[in-house]
C-alpha positions in Angstrom: 14.1 11.6 10.5 10.7 9.2 10.2 8.7 10.8 7.6 5.4 8.2 8.3 4.5 5.3 9.3 1.1 3.4 8.0 -0.9 0.5 8.7 -3.4 -0.5 6.4 -5.9 -3.8 5.2 -4.9 -5.5 1.7 -8.5 -4.3 1.0 -7.1 -0.7 1.1 -8.7 0.4 4.3 -5.8 2.6 6.7 -6.6 1.5 10.4 -3.9 3.9 11.5 -1.2 6.6 11.0 1.6 8.3 13.0 -0.2 12.1 13.8 3.1 12.6 16.1 4.8 12.8 12.4 2.3 14.5 10.9 4.5 15.1 7.7 2.8 16.3 4.7 4.5 13.6 1.7 5.4 15.1 -1.3 4.0 13.2 -4.3 2.0 10.1 -3.8 4.9 7.4 -2.8 2.6 5.2 -1.4 0.3 5.1 -4.0 3.3 4.4 -6.4 4.7 1.5 -3.8 1.3 -0.4 -3.9 0.9 0.0 -7.8 4.3 -0.8 -9.1 5.2 -3.3 -6.2 2.8 -5.1 -4.2 0.1 -5.6 -7.0 2.9 -6.2 -9.6 4.2 -9.1 -7.4 7.1 -7.3 -6.4 7.0 -7.5 -2.7 10.3 -9.6 -2.3 11.8 -6.5 -2.5 13.1 -5.2 0.6 12.4 -1.2 -0.3 11.1 1.0 -3.0 12.9 4.3 -3.9 10.5 7.3 -4.5 11.8 10.3 -6.8 9.2 13.4 -6.2 9.9 17.1 -6.9 11.8 18.3 -4.0 12.0 15.3 -2.0 13.5 11.6 -2.2 12.1 9.2 -0.3 12.9 5.3 0.7 10.0 3.0 1.6 9.9 -0.2 4.1 7.0 -2.7 4.2 6.3 -5.9 5.9 3.2 -8.1 6.0 1.0 -9.8 8.4 -0.5 -12.4 5.9 -2.8 -14.0 8.6 -4.4 -10.9 9.3 -4.0 -9.4 5.5 -2.5 -6.3 7.5 0.8 -3.9 5.4 3.1 -1.9 7.5 4.9 0.8 5.7 7.8 3.0 6.8 8.5 6.1 4.8 11.4 8.3 5.5 14.0 10.9 3.8 16.9 8.4 1.5 19.6 10.6 2.5 19.1 9.5 6.2 19.9 6.0 6.1 18.1 5.3 9.2 19.4 1.9 10.6 16.1 1.3 13.0 13.3 0.9 10.3 13.5 -2.7 10.0 13.0 -3.4 13.5 10.9 -0.7 13.8 8.3 -2.0 11.3 8.8 -5.8 13.5 7.9 -4.3 16.6 4.9 -2.3 15.2 3.6 -5.5 13.7 4.2 -7.7 16.4 2.3 -5.0 18.6 -0.4 -3.9 16.4 -1.3 -7.7 15.1 -2.0 -8.4 19.4 -4.4 -5.2 19.6 -6.0 -5.9 15.8 -9.6 -6.6 15.6 -11.6 -6.9 12.2 -14.6 -5.1 13.4 -12.2 -1.8 14.0 -11.6 0.9 12.3 -9.8 3.5 14.8 -7.0 2.6 17.2 -6.1 5.7 19.0 -4.5 3.7 21.8 -1.6 2.8 19.3 -0.4 6.2 19.6 1.7 5.9 23.2 2.8 2.3 22.1 4.2 3.3 19.2 6.0 6.1 20.7 7.9 3.6 22.9 8.8 1.7 20.2 10.1 3.8 18.2 12.3 5.1 21.0 13.3 1.6 21.9 14.4 1.2 18.2 16.0 4.5 18.1 18.2 3.6 21.1 19.2 -0.3 19.9 20.6 1.5 16.7 22.5 3.9 19.0 23.9 1.3 21.0 24.7 -0.8 17.9 26.9 2.4 16.6 28.8 2.7 19.2 29.6 -0.9 20.5 30.3 -1.8 16.4 31.0 1.0 13.9 32.3 -1.4 11.7 28.8 -2.9 11.0 26.9 0.3 11.0 28.8 1.7 8.2 28.1 -1.9 6.2 24.8 -1.3 7.2 24.4 2.4 5.7 26.8 1.1 2.5 23.7 -1.7 2.0 21.0 0.8 2.6 22.5 3.1 -0.3 23.0 0.6 -2.3 19.5 -1.4 -2.0 16.0 -0.2 -3.0 14.1 -0.8 -5.8 13.1 2.0 -8.7 10.5 2.1 -11.2 11.3 0.2 -14.4 14.8 -0.6 -12.8 14.6 -4.2 -13.9 17.4 -5.1 -16.4 19.1 -1.9 -15.4 22.9 -2.2 -13.7 22.0 -0.2 -10.1 23.6 -2.3 -8.0 19.9 -2.8 -6.4 20.3 -5.9 -3.7 16.7 -7.4 -2.1 16.5 -9.3 0.8 14.0 -11.9 1.7 12.0 -10.9 4.6 10.1 -13.7 6.4 7.6 -11.5 7.9 8.6 -11.3 11.2 11.8 -9.1 11.1 14.4 -12.0 10.6 16.5 -11.0 7.7 17.8 -13.9 5.0 20.8 -14.5 3.4 21.1 -12.4 0.4 23.7 -12.6 -2.6 24.1 -10.0 -5.7 23.7 -11.2 -9.1 23.7 -7.9 -11.5 21.2 -6.9 -9.0 18.7 -9.2 -8.9 18.3 -12.0 -5.9 19.2 -15.7 -5.8 17.7 -18.3 -3.7 19.8 -18.9 -0.3 21.0 -22.5 -1.9 23.8 -21.8 -4.6 22.5 -25.3 -5.8 19.6 -24.1 -7.3 21.6 -23.2 -10.9 23.2 -26.3 -11.2 20.3 -28.3 -10.7 18.2 -26.9 -13.1 20.6 -25.8 -15.4 23.3 -28.5 -15.7 22.1 -31.6 -15.2 19.4 -31.5 -17.4 21.4 -30.1 -20.3 23.3 -33.3 -20.0 20.7 -35.9 -19.9 18.9 -34.1 -22.7 22.3 -34.3 -24.7 23.1 -37.9 -23.9 19.4 -38.6 -25.0 20.1 -37.2 -28.4 23.1 -38.9 -29.4 21.5 -42.2 -28.6 18.8 -41.3 -30.9 21.0 -40.0 -33.7 23.1 -43.3 -33.2 20.3 -45.4 -33.6 19.4 -44.1 -36.5 22.5 -43.9 -38.7 22.7 -45.5 -41.6 25.9 -47.9 -42.0 27.3 -47.0 -45.4 30.0 -49.7 -45.0 27.5 -52.3 -44.4 26.0 -51.3 -48.1 29.0 -51.5 -49.6 29.5 -55.3 -48.8 26.3 -56.2 -49.6 27.3 -54.4 -53.1 30.5 -56.7 -53.0 28.8 -59.8 -52.6 25.9 -59.0 -55.2 28.0 -59.5 -58.6 25.8 -57.0 -60.6 26.7 -53.7 -58.8 29.5 -52.3 -61.2 27.4 -52.8 -64.0 24.4 -50.9 -62.8 26.8 -48.2 -62.2 28.1 -48.0 -65.7 24.7 -48.3 -67.1 23.4 -45.4 -64.9 26.3 -43.6 -66.0 26.2 -43.5 -69.9 22.3 -43.2 -70.4 21.4 -39.9 -68.4 17.7 -40.2 -68.0 15.2 -37.2 -68.4 14.2 -35.0 -65.4 10.8 -36.1 -64.3 8.3 -33.8 -63.1 6.6 -35.1 -59.8 3.1 -34.6 -60.4 0.6 -34.1 -57.0 -1.1 -37.3 -56.0 -5.2 -37.0 -57.2 -7.7 -38.5 -55.0 -10.9 -39.0 -56.3 -12.7 -36.7 -53.6 -10.5 -34.2 -52.9 -11.1 -30.5 -53.4 -9.5 -28.7 -56.6 -5.7 -27.4 -56.0 -5.9 -24.3 -54.1 -3.6 -21.1 -56.0 0.3 -20.9 -54.4 1.7 -18.6 -56.4 1.0 -15.4 -54.8 3.2 -12.9 -56.9 2.5 -10.2 -59.3 3.2 -11.2 -62.5 4.2 -8.4 -65.0 1.9 -7.4 -67.9 2.8 -7.1 -71.4 3.2 -3.4 -70.5 5.3 -3.2 -67.8 3.0 -3.2 -65.2 2.2 -5.3 -62.3 -0.9 -7.0 -61.9 -2.6 -7.9 -58.7 -3.8 -11.5 -58.9 -4.2 -11.7 -55.4 -6.2 -9.6 -52.8 -6.0 -9.7 -49.1 -9.8 -9.2 -48.5 -10.0 -13.0 -49.9 -8.4 -14.6 -46.6 -11.8 -14.0 -44.7 -12.4 -12.6 -40.7 -8.9 -12.1 -38.6 -8.5 -14.2 -35.3 -8.4 -11.0 -33.5 -11.9 -11.1 -33.7 -13.0 -14.5 -32.7 -12.9 -16.0 -29.4 -10.6 -18.7 -27.9 -13.1 -21.4 -26.1 -10.6 -23.4 -23.6 -12.5 -26.7 -22.5 -13.4 -27.3 -19.0 -12.7 -31.0 -18.9 -9.1 -30.4 -20.2 -8.6 -27.9 -17.4 -10.0 -29.7 -14.7 -7.5 -32.7 -15.7 -4.6 -30.5 -15.4 -5.6 -29.4 -12.3 -6.0 -33.1 -11.0 -2.6 -33.8 -12.9 -0.7 -30.7 -11.0 -2.1 -31.9 -7.6 -0.6 -35.2 -8.0 2.5 -34.3 -9.5 3.1 -31.6 -6.6 2.1 -34.1 -3.7 4.5 -36.8 -4.7 7.6 -34.9 -3.3 5.4 -33.8 0.3 4.8 -38.1 0.4 8.3 -39.1 0.0 9.8 -36.8 2.3 7.4 -36.5 5.4 5.9 -39.7 5.2 2.5 -41.1 4.6 0.8 -40.2 8.3 2.6 -37.0 8.9 1.1 -35.7 5.6 -2.3 -37.0 6.1 -2.1 -35.6 9.8 -1.3 -32.3 8.7 -3.7 -32.2 6.3 -6.4 -32.9 8.5 -5.5 -31.2 11.2 -4.1 -27.6 9.3 -0.6 -26.1 10.5 -0.7 -23.3 12.6 1.1 -20.4 10.1 3.5 -21.0 7.1 7.3 -20.9 7.4 9.9 -20.2 5.1 11.1 -23.6 5.3 7.7 -25.2 4.4 7.4 -22.9 1.4 10.7 -23.8 -0.2 10.2 -27.1 -1.8 6.8 -26.3 -3.3 8.6 -22.8 -5.0 11.8 -24.5 -5.6 9.5 -26.8 -8.1 7.3 -24.2 -9.5 10.4 -22.2 -10.5 12.3 -25.0 -12.3 8.6 -25.4 -14.4 8.4 -21.7 -15.2 12.3 -21.8 -16.4 11.4 -24.9 -18.4 8.6 -22.7 -19.9 11.3 -20.0 -21.1 10.4 -17.6 -18.2 13.7 -16.1 -17.7 15.8 -16.9 -14.3 15.7 -13.9 -12.8 11.7 -13.2 -12.8 11.1 -16.6 -11.9 13.5 -15.9 -8.9 11.6 -12.5 -8.5 7.9 -14.3 -8.7 8.9 -17.0 -6.1 10.4 -14.6 -3.2 6.7 -12.5 -4.0 4.8 -15.4 -3.9 6.6 -16.9 0.0 6.4 -13.4 1.3 2.3 -13.5 0.4 2.4 -16.8 1.8 4.5 -16.4 5.1 2.8 -16.5 8.4 -0.2 -17.3 6.6 -2.9 -20.3 8.3 -2.8 -23.5 6.3 -6.4 -25.0 6.4 -8.0 -27.9 6.7 -7.2 -30.7 4.1 -5.0 -28.1 2.3 -1.7 -29.0 1.0 1.3 -27.1 0.8 2.0 -27.5 -2.7 -1.8 -26.7 -3.9 -2.1 -23.6 -1.5 1.6 -22.2 -3.2 0.1 -23.4 -7.0 -3.1 -21.2 -6.5 -0.8 -18.3 -4.8 1.1 -18.4 -7.8 -1.4 -19.2 -10.5 -2.8 -16.2 -8.8 0.3 -13.3 -8.8 0.4 -14.7 -12.4 -2.8 -13.7 -13.8 -2.3 -10.1 -12.0 0.6 -9.7 -13.6 -0.5 -10.3 -17.5 -4.0 -9.0 -17.3 -3.9 -5.3 -18.5 -3.7 -2.7 -16.1 -5.4 -0.5 -18.7 -7.7 -0.3 -21.8 -6.0 -1.7 -24.9 -9.1 -1.0 -27.1 -7.0 0.6 -29.8 -10.7 0.8 -31.8 -11.7 2.8 -29.2 -8.8 4.9 -29.1 -8.5 5.4 -32.9 -12.4 7.0 -32.3 -11.7 9.1 -29.8 -8.7 10.6 -31.8 -11.0 10.4 -34.6 -13.5 12.8 -33.0 -10.8 15.7 -32.6 -10.1 15.4 -36.5 -6.3 13.5 -36.1 -4.7 10.3 -37.2 -3.9 7.6 -34.7 -0.3 7.0 -34.6 1.4 3.7 -33.8 5.0 2.9 -34.0 6.3 -0.2 -34.1 9.7 -0.8 -32.6 12.1 -3.7 -32.2 15.0 -6.0 -32.9 15.7 -7.2 -36.3 13.9 -9.8 -37.8 11.2 -10.2 -35.2 8.2 -9.6 -38.1 7.5 -6.1 -37.3 6.6 -5.2 -41.3 4.6 -7.9 -41.7 2.4 -7.8 -38.4 2.1 -4.1 -39.1 0.2 -5.7 -42.8 -1.9 -7.4 -40.4 -2.9 -4.9 -38.0 -3.4 -3.2 -41.0 -5.8 -6.0 -42.5 -7.6 -6.3 -38.9 -7.8 -2.6 -38.7 -9.7 -2.5 -42.3 -12.1 -5.0 -41.3 -13.7 -3.0 -38.9 -14.0 0.0 -41.5 -11.1 2.4 -40.4 -9.2 4.1 -42.8 -5.5 3.3 -42.8 -2.2 4.7 -44.1 1.2 3.2 -43.7 4.7 5.0 -43.5 7.6 3.6 -44.6 9.9 4.9 -42.4 12.8 1.9 -42.5 15.1 3.7 -44.7 18.4 1.7 -43.6 17.5 -1.7 -44.8 17.6 -2.7 -48.1 14.2 -3.9 -49.9 12.1 -3.1 -46.6 10.4 0.0 -48.5 9.1 -2.7 -51.3 8.2 -5.1 -48.6 6.2 -2.8 -47.6 4.9 -1.5 -50.9 3.9 -4.9 -51.5 1.6 -5.6 -48.7 0.0 -2.0 -49.1 -0.4 -3.1 -52.7 -2.6 -6.4 -51.8 -4.3 -4.6 -48.9 -5.2 -1.9 -51.4 -4.2 0.6 -48.7 -1.7 4.2 -49.4 1.9 4.1 -48.4 3.8 7.1 -47.9 7.6 6.7 -48.4 10.8 8.8 -49.0 13.2 6.0 -50.3 15.9 5.0 -48.5 18.9 7.1 -46.5 16.4 9.4 -45.1 15.5 10.4 -41.9 13.3 8.5 -40.7 11.7 11.0 -38.3 11.2 13.6 -41.0 9.6 10.8 -43.2 6.7 10.0 -39.9 6.4 13.5 -39.6 5.7 14.3 -43.3 3.4 10.9 -43.6 1.3 11.9 -40.2 0.2 15.6 -42.1 -0.3 13.4 -45.4 -2.7 11.8 -43.5 -4.6 14.3 -42.0 -4.6 16.0 -45.3 -6.3 12.8 -46.8 -8.2 11.8 -43.9 -6.4 9.0 -42.9 -7.9 7.6 -39.5 -5.0 5.3 -38.7 -1.2 5.7 -39.4 0.9 2.6 -39.0 4.6 3.7 -39.0 7.5 1.1 -39.9 11.4 1.4 -38.4 14.3 -0.1 -38.9 15.4 -3.2 -36.5 17.7 -2.6 -34.3 19.8 -4.1 -31.5 19.5 -2.9 -27.9 23.0 -2.0 -27.7 23.0 -0.1 -31.1 23.3 3.6 -30.2 22.8 5.7 -33.2 19.9 3.9 -34.4 18.5 4.2 -30.7 19.4 8.0 -30.6 17.2 7.9 -34.7 14.1 5.9 -32.9 14.0 8.5 -29.5 14.2 11.4 -32.1 11.2 9.8 -34.5 9.0 9.6 -31.0 10.1 12.6 -29.6 9.3 14.2 -32.5 5.7 12.9 -33.8 4.8 11.8 -30.3 2.8 8.7 -31.1 -0.5 7.5 -29.6 1.2 4.2 -29.3 4.7 2.6 -29.0 4.8 -1.2 -29.8 7.6 -3.4 -29.2 7.4 -6.5 -31.4 9.3 -8.9 -30.0 9.4 -13.1 -30.9 8.0 -15.6 -28.5 11.5 -17.7 -29.0 13.0 -15.7 -26.4 13.9 -16.4 -23.1 15.9 -14.3 -21.0 17.0 -12.3 -24.2 13.5 -10.5 -23.2 14.5 -9.5 -20.7 17.9 -7.7 -21.8 15.8 -6.6 -24.9 12.9 -4.6 -23.1 15.0 -3.5 -20.6 17.3 -1.5 -22.6 15.0 -0.4 -24.9 13.0 1.4 -22.4 16.6 2.7 -21.0 18.1 4.2 -24.4 14.1 6.0 -25.4 14.7 7.4 -21.3 18.1 8.0 -21.7 18.0 9.5 -25.4 15.5 11.6 -25.4 15.5 15.3 -25.0 12.1 15.2 -23.5 11.6 15.9 -19.3 9.2 13.3 -19.4 10.6 10.7 -22.1 8.0 8.1 -24.0 8.7 4.3 -23.2 7.0 1.5 -24.7 3.2 1.4 -24.6 2.6 -2.2 -25.7 4.0 -5.6 -26.9 3.1 -7.8 -30.0 4.8 -10.9 -30.0 5.4 -12.8 -33.0 5.9 -16.6 -34.4 4.1 -18.1 -31.3 2.7 -20.6 -33.6 5.8 -21.9 -33.4 6.8 -22.6 -29.0 4.5 -25.3 -28.7 4.3 -24.6 -24.6 7.4 -22.4 -24.0 5.4 -19.2 -23.9 7.3 -17.7 -20.8 8.3 -14.8 -23.0 5.3 -13.2 -22.4 5.6 -13.4 -19.3 8.8 -12.2 -18.7 8.2 -9.4 -21.2 5.2 -8.1 -19.2 7.0 -8.4 -15.9 10.0 -6.2 -16.9 7.9 -3.7 -18.8 4.9 -3.2 -17.2 3.2 -2.7 -20.6 0.4 -5.1 -21.8 0.7 -7.8 -24.6 -1.6 -6.3 -27.2 -1.2 -8.7 -29.9 0.0 -12.1 -30.7 1.0 -13.1 -34.3 0.3 -16.8 -34.8 1.4 -17.3 -38.3 2.0 -16.0 -42.0 -1.4 -15.0 -43.1 -3.2 -11.8 -42.4 -5.7 -13.1 -40.6 -3.5 -14.8 -38.4 -3.0 -12.1 -35.8 -5.3 -13.0 -32.0 -5.5 -11.1 -28.5 -3.6 -12.9 -25.6 -5.5 -15.7 -23.9 -4.4 -14.8 -20.3 -5.8 -17.9 -18.7 -4.9 -20.6 -21.4 -1.0 -18.9 -20.7 -1.2 -19.2 -17.1 -2.3 -22.9 -17.6 0.2 -23.7 -19.7 3.1 -22.3 -17.6 2.0 -24.2 -14.9 1.4 -27.5 -16.3 
């Protein structure tokens, strides 16, 4: 039985709801759908599953993009109703004829809905009787489909459909739970051909710059002094000449590059270098983007996007269409521009599944929309994608750690941050950068060496603590990291430290014993912030890492409400040039914001994520 059907605007104004149904929904499935799917650019999915205490709902929806309306149907998941999509299409068709932007009440639609619901149920019953095999297949599809919060990267067998907004179903293809575009040649054109061309160029360049040894031997043979020079060199062993740095007239004095602590005569190490000498952290500096470069980028993008349309449709037809405007955008109109955008995102290191889902969501938001005069389809798609990317990368909650630290200080307890991630991404180094930034804001910091697994991890953190002149809590190796973290927090409470930064061992997402130990540490100490430290170099692996980290933390936790990853720290951002797609993949798959960006090797090299700069780079 259908539980509820709502019609509301994109601004959130409810225009009509079925009073005949009138069932009180348990939990808040509509609000969760808006937060988790519609606002997160996951509207390309066909349905959404919501679990509440004592109830499990499935939600289906469709858009009328030209009028800005959303139609949502809610029903019990166990029923597998076959007529919901047909009913939504009929309701959309009839209500769009009645819709007036000045009206807010539509009581006259109740009788129309009763008739539409009766007709849709009758058609479903006729379909069952006439073709029972097809009906069983539809039920099996309904069982498998649906989007669950945080289900990206999990093998839940979910399938997504392409809905054109008018009730027509597109082709679907399952690929590990992610939807692939209708044409199967997309991967080949974007993957295989490019690789061959790149390899060919590399081989050509390597052959051009190769050194011909045979030619050198011939030259030596022609000159009669070749053997003599060899014997002279072999007999006389020259002294080692130490290369001296070139000194220019106006050059400043040579700075010290060796920061090693030298051992004194008494055997104690002397700290020759203090981190305070490095200056202000880049976290407190505003990054300025020049407006001229942004305008040039937009002009270039418009020019590039306009070329395929001009070739395909001809100059006169494209010019006439841009002047007169197009009645309504269709899926076939959007596909060329979306395919170009998907290829561009993938070249920027965005995971293929994420790029595919983004394009589906943008298509769903533009289908049926009227194209204005003097507007190209490519520029409209580009603007919609830019808006979607800004919405995804902009944090949905406050990421002001300093405010949270002061709030915890008023409650007389330390603010605890746990750094987690795979091996070799730079957790300890970036933990020290965060400590340096906090020290500049007069926050007392304590480090907790909870990496009791890797050799040298405690010594590495001890060195950072000595440089920064902050206390460190350590218990050596082969100890339970959860107990070490708990004792460190107790010690910080006694000493009055404001923040405890907990360093953990690097672990692969498939290593269950280490993931179980991490889950225990988080459950036992309940930190205020769980930061996932990830490399900006990774592409598709970012999806696997984050989704499996969240999945393992949820599965292995003994708490009914397990803690997942709260924020992301991206490292090695200075090594990727314009391949910034890992930031988008990580935020999309986890919903957690990027709170810090590591961009160098010194303590000051820590920045905030500039959303506008990232979006411009992705679409450039």
